[in-house]
C-alpha positions in Angstrom: 85.2 102.2 131.5 83.8 100.7 128.3 80.4 99.1 128.8 79.9 95.6 127.2 76.5 95.4 125.7 76.5 91.5 125.6 77.2 91.4 129.3 74.3 93.6 130.0 72.0 91.6 127.8 73.1 88.4 129.6 72.3 89.9 133.0 68.9 91.1 131.8 67.8 87.9 130.3 69.1 85.9 133.2 67.1 88.0 135.6 63.9 87.5 133.5 64.2 83.7 132.9 65.8 82.5 136.1 64.5 85.0 138.6 61.1 85.9 137.2 61.7 89.6 136.7 59.8 91.4 134.0 61.7 92.7 131.0 59.9 96.1 131.5 61.6 96.3 134.9 65.0 94.9 134.1 65.8 96.4 130.7 65.6 100.1 131.8 68.2 99.3 134.6 70.6 98.3 131.9 69.7 100.9 129.3 70.8 103.8 131.5 74.3 102.3 131.4 74.8 102.6 127.7 75.2 105.4 125.2 72.2 106.4 123.0 73.7 104.7 120.0 73.9 101.4 121.8 70.4 101.3 123.2 68.9 99.7 120.1 71.4 96.9 120.1 70.9 96.1 123.8 67.1 96.0 123.3 67.5 93.8 120.2 69.6 91.3 122.1 67.3 91.1 125.1 64.1 90.9 123.1 65.7 88.4 120.7 66.9 85.9 123.2 63.5 85.9 124.9 61.7 85.5 121.6 63.8 82.5 120.5 64.7 81.1 123.9 63.7 77.4 123.3 65.5 77.3 120.0 68.7 78.9 121.4 68.6 76.5 124.4 68.3 73.6 121.9 71.3 74.9 120.0 73.4 75.0 123.2 72.4 71.4 124.1 73.9 70.3 120.7 77.2 72.1 121.5 77.8 71.4 125.2 78.0 68.1 127.1 76.9 69.7 130.4 75.0 73.0 130.9 76.4 75.8 133.0 74.7 75.8 136.4 75.0 77.5 139.8 77.3 80.5 139.8 78.1 79.9 136.2 74.5 80.1 135.1 74.8 83.8 134.0 77.3 82.7 131.4 74.8 80.3 129.9 72.8 83.3 129.0 75.9 85.0 127.6 76.3 82.0 125.2 72.6 82.4 124.2 73.3 86.1 123.5 76.2 85.0 121.3 74.2 82.4 119.3 71.3 84.9 118.8 73.8 87.3 117.2 74.9 84.6 114.7 71.4 83.6 113.8 69.4 86.8 113.8 71.6 89.8 113.4 73.9 91.2 110.8 76.8 91.7 113.3 80.0 90.3 111.7 80.9 86.9 113.1 84.3 88.1 114.4 82.6 90.9 116.4 80.1 88.5 117.8 82.8 86.2 119.1 85.1 88.9 120.2 82.6 91.0 122.1 80.7 88.1 123.6 84.0 86.4 124.9 85.1 89.8 126.3 81.8 90.0 128.2 83.0 87.1 130.3 85.8 89.2 131.7 83.4 92.1 132.2 81.3 89.7 134.2 84.4 88.8 136.2 85.0 85.3 135.1 88.1 85.1 132.9 88.2 81.3 133.4 85.2 80.8 131.2 86.5 82.9 128.2 88.0 79.8 126.7 84.8 77.7 127.0 82.6 80.5 125.6 85.0 81.1 122.7 85.1 77.4 121.9 81.3 77.0 122.0 80.7 80.1 119.8 83.3 79.1 117.2 82.0 75.6 117.2 78.5 77.0 116.5 79.9 79.2 113.8 81.5 76.2 112.1 78.5 74.0 112.5 75.8 76.6 111.9 74.5 75.1 108.7 74.3 71.6 110.2 72.7 72.8 113.4 70.0 74.8 111.5 69.4 71.8 109.2 68.4 69.7 112.2 65.6 72.2 113.0 63.1 70.4 110.9 59.5 69.1 111.3 60.8 66.5 113.8 61.5 69.2 116.5 59.0 69.5 119.3 56.5 72.3 118.8 57.9 74.2 121.8 61.3 74.5 120.0 59.9 74.9 116.5 57.5 77.7 117.5 59.4 79.1 120.5 56.5 79.0 123.0 55.9 77.0 126.2 54.1 73.7 125.6 51.2 74.5 127.8 50.4 77.7 125.8 50.7 76.0 122.5 48.2 73.4 123.6 45.7 76.1 124.7 46.1 77.9 121.4 45.7 74.7 119.4 42.4 74.0 121.2 41.1 77.5 121.0 42.1 78.1 117.3 42.5 74.7 115.6 42.7 76.3 112.2 44.9 79.4 113.2 47.2 78.2 116.0 50.3 78.3 113.8 49.4 81.8 112.6 49.0 83.0 116.2 52.4 81.6 117.3 54.2 82.9 114.2 52.6 86.4 114.7 53.8 86.4 118.3 57.4 86.1 117.0 57.2 89.2 114.8 58.4 92.6 115.8 55.3 94.8 116.5 54.6 97.9 114.4 54.3 101.4 115.8 50.8 102.8 116.0 49.8 106.5 116.5 46.7 107.9 118.1 45.8 111.4 116.9 44.5 113.8 119.5 41.2 114.9 117.9 41.3 118.1 120.1 44.1 119.3 117.8 43.8 117.6 114.4 41.8 115.1 112.5 43.5 111.9 111.3 43.6 113.3 107.8 45.3 116.6 109.0 47.9 114.6 111.0 48.7 112.4 108.0 49.6 115.5 106.1 52.0 116.6 108.9 53.6 113.1 108.8 54.1 113.5 105.0 55.7 116.8 105.5 58.4 115.3 107.7 58.7 112.2 105.5 57.4 109.7 107.9 55.8 106.9 105.9 52.4 105.4 106.9 51.6 101.7 106.3 47.9 101.9 106.9 45.1 103.7 108.7 42.4 101.8 110.6 39.1 102.5 108.9 37.1 102.7 112.1 39.3 104.3 114.7 41.6 106.4 112.5 44.6 104.7 114.2 47.8 105.2 112.1 50.3 102.4 111.6 53.8 103.5 110.6 56.0 101.6 108.2 58.8 101.7 110.7 59.2 102.8 114.3 60.2 106.4 115.0 61.7 108.3 117.9 58.8 110.2 119.5 60.7 113.4 119.2 60.4 113.2 115.4 56.6 113.0 115.5 55.0 116.4 114.8 53.7 118.0 118.0 54.3 115.0 120.3 55.5 117.3 123.1 52.4 119.5 122.5 50.0 116.5 122.9 49.0 116.3 119.3 49.7 112.5 119.1 50.3 109.5 121.3 51.8 106.0 120.9 49.1 103.3 121.3 48.4 100.0 119.5 45.5 100.0 117.0 43.6 97.3 119.0 43.8 99.4 122.2 42.5 102.4 120.3 39.2 100.6 119.8 38.2 100.9 123.5 37.2 104.6 123.5 35.1 104.1 120.3 33.3 101.0 121.7 32.5 102.8 125.0 31.4 105.9 123.0 31.0 108.2 126.0 28.6 111.1 125.6 28.4 114.7 126.9 27.5 114.8 130.6 28.5 111.2 131.2 30.2 110.1 134.5 32.9 107.7 133.3 35.1 105.2 135.1 38.3 103.6 133.7 39.1 100.6 135.8 42.7 99.2 136.0 43.6 102.3 134.0 47.5 102.5 134.1 49.3 103.6 132.1 46.4 105.8 131.0 46.3 105.5 127.2 42.6 104.6 127.2 41.7 107.2 129.8 43.3 109.9 127.7 41.7 108.6 124.5 38.2 108.7 126.0 38.8 112.3 127.1 40.2 113.3 123.7 37.1 111.9 122.0 34.6 113.0 124.5 35.8 116.3 126.0 32.3 117.2 127.3 31.8 114.3 129.7 31.0 115.4 133.2 33.8 113.5 135.0 36.5 110.9 134.2 37.7 108.7 137.1 40.8 106.5 136.6 41.7 103.9 139.2 44.5 101.4 139.5 45.6 99.2 142.4 49.3 100.1 141.8 50.1 103.6 143.0 53.5 103.7 141.2 51.8 102.9 137.9 49.5 105.8 138.3 52.5 108.1 137.9 52.4 107.3 134.2 48.7 108.1 134.0 49.3 111.5 135.5 52.2 112.1 133.1 50.1 111.2 130.1 47.3 113.5 131.3 49.7 116.3 131.8 51.3 116.0 128.4 47.9 116.0 126.7 46.5 118.8 129.0 43.6 116.6 130.1 42.0 116.2 133.5 40.8 113.1 135.4 40.2 112.1 139.0 43.1 109.6 139.5 42.7 107.2 142.4 44.7 104.4 143.9 42.0 101.7 144.3 41.3 98.0 144.1 38.7 97.4 141.5 37.4 94.3 143.3 36.7 96.4 146.4 35.0 99.6 145.2 33.5 100.4 148.6 37.0 101.6 149.6 37.2 104.4 147.0 33.8 104.8 145.2 32.0 108.1 145.8 28.5 106.5 145.5 27.7 108.2 142.2 26.7 105.7 139.5 28.5 105.7 136.2 27.1 106.1 132.7 30.1 104.3 131.2 32.7 102.0 132.6 35.8 100.6 130.8 37.1 97.5 132.6 40.5 96.7 131.1 40.9 93.6 133.3 44.1 92.2 134.7 44.9 89.3 132.3 47.6 86.9 131.0 48.8 89.4 128.4 48.9 86.6 125.9 47.7 88.9 123.1 50.8 91.2 123.4 53.6 88.6 123.4 55.1 90.2 120.3 55.7 93.4 122.4 56.5 91.6 125.6 58.2 88.2 124.8 59.0 87.7 128.5 55.3 86.9 129.0 56.0 83.5 127.5 58.4 82.6 130.3 56.9 84.6 133.2 53.3 83.3 132.8 52.5 79.8 134.0 49.5 77.6 133.1 48.4 77.7 136.7 48.1 81.5 136.6 45.1 81.4 134.2 42.5 80.0 136.7 43.6 82.5 139.3 43.2 85.3 136.8 39.8 84.3 135.6 38.5 84.2 139.2 39.9 87.7 139.8 38.4 89.0 136.5 34.9 87.6 137.4 35.2 89.1 140.9 36.1 92.6 139.5 33.4 92.3 136.8 30.7 91.6 139.4 31.9 94.3 141.8 32.1 97.0 139.1 28.8 96.1 137.5 27.1 97.3 140.7 28.5 100.8 140.0 26.8 101.1 136.6 23.6 103.0 136.0 20.6 101.2 134.5 21.0 101.8 130.8 24.7 102.4 131.2 27.5 100.7 129.2 30.3 98.6 130.5 33.1 97.6 128.1 35.1 94.5 129.2 38.6 94.3 127.7 41.7 92.2 127.9 45.0 91.9 126.0 44.5 88.2 126.1 43.7 85.6 123.4 42.6 82.8 125.8 38.9 82.0 125.7 38.8 81.4 129.5 39.5 85.1 130.0 37.3 86.4 127.2 34.2 84.9 125.6 33.9 82.2 128.3 34.2 84.9 131.0 31.4 87.0 129.5 29.2 83.9 128.9 29.6 83.0 132.6 28.8 86.6 133.6 25.7 86.8 131.5 24.3 83.5 132.9 24.7 84.9 136.4 23.3 88.4 135.8 19.9 88.7 134.1 20.2 92.5 134.1 23.1 92.4 131.6 22.6 92.5 127.8 25.4 91.8 125.3 25.5 94.4 122.6 27.1 94.1 119.1 30.3 95.9 118.5 30.2 97.9 115.2 33.8 97.2 114.1 33.8 93.6 115.1 35.8 91.4 112.7 34.0 88.1 112.1 37.2 86.3 111.2 37.8 85.4 114.9 36.3 82.2 116.2 34.0 83.6 118.8 30.5 85.2 118.6 30.6 86.4 122.2 32.4 89.8 121.9 35.2 90.7 119.6 38.4 88.7 119.6 41.3 90.3 117.8 44.2 87.9 117.1 47.8 89.0 117.0 48.7 90.8 113.8 45.1 90.9 112.6 45.1 94.1 110.6 48.5 94.7 112.2 47.0 95.0 115.7 47.9 93.3 119.0 45.8 90.4 120.3 42.8 91.9 122.2 39.3 91.1 123.3 36.2 93.4 123.8 32.7 92.7 125.0 30.1 95.5 125.3 27.4 95.1 128.0 24.4 97.3 128.8 22.6 97.2 132.1 18.9 96.6 131.7 
């Protein structure tokens, strides 16, 4: 039986938007159903609909008197998939209409084929007029394809850069490589990439992170299976350098899954005494172990709640702690566009309280003179500089240290705030604290 890619995309986006499922959970369920040559198209349709959801919804409202609801709601998402193809792909119009209409039959509702066909053909005829209406008069939520609550927060936090942030979130993220220094220097690996004709866009001057001009299958990367290189965004690669673990250190990586930063610390500092990686989600620690195995690295991997260290801590104080705190993920929306629709404004206060609780609990595990690096993949001040300011006021044994590679273009002097697409990197925040 032929698999209809549009039907799978409609099911996936419907599950995310209407049922609150994460794209990371739902997309793999659909990808296993398609041939390798069709995986890219399915990903493009799912990511695309979620990136441009308010705009596509607006288009549908211009074309239909009444939205599809109830048992027909899935087919509303099929129409969104169809309109996305017209607007943002090079798929021929006849194929867009034909395959999207055929998906209605695949989804076992022949009766809606006529409606879907009519809506798509109407959009096709009116496309120029529909797009012309998308002017300055549109609400920001539609114009920038983000929820209103988030736009307001970004406008307040970055009054001179908010449009840049929202635009950057809509871009497709680049592929970054992390070279395993146990095998090669960055310069040596750049030569290996040149030999296999993989082009490099830039190299981060501080961490040596390599950004490619276009994404590659990992199997094409020299020595990937041998552990010579890993995929990790340039911003995330800063963590190990900021922590700067030394020989003999006892190191903790909190909230460690999927393990990229754990492995990077071990690659950079192979002579540390012990690395402990904890995460509250046991199933996510499977990825940590897989990454350690591929890179031939060793760590003590524990299922544990960072806010309750008494349940797992061995009572040995740590020289260095990386706390990659649970956060809103608002710095990585370009990689995970479903965050825009899964995250709610009310979530932020809950997250900030959890972050503060974990920070206080983990601080007690740090030796005097030890270093704690607080990190999030968020761009919201409540989770970042305001969080650290609050912690410093309540803990007189904590000293904020400067971060060597800090970019002063961000709006905060408390820690290092990286904005989305700043030097091609994801949105990220770091603060470096030393225990007095």
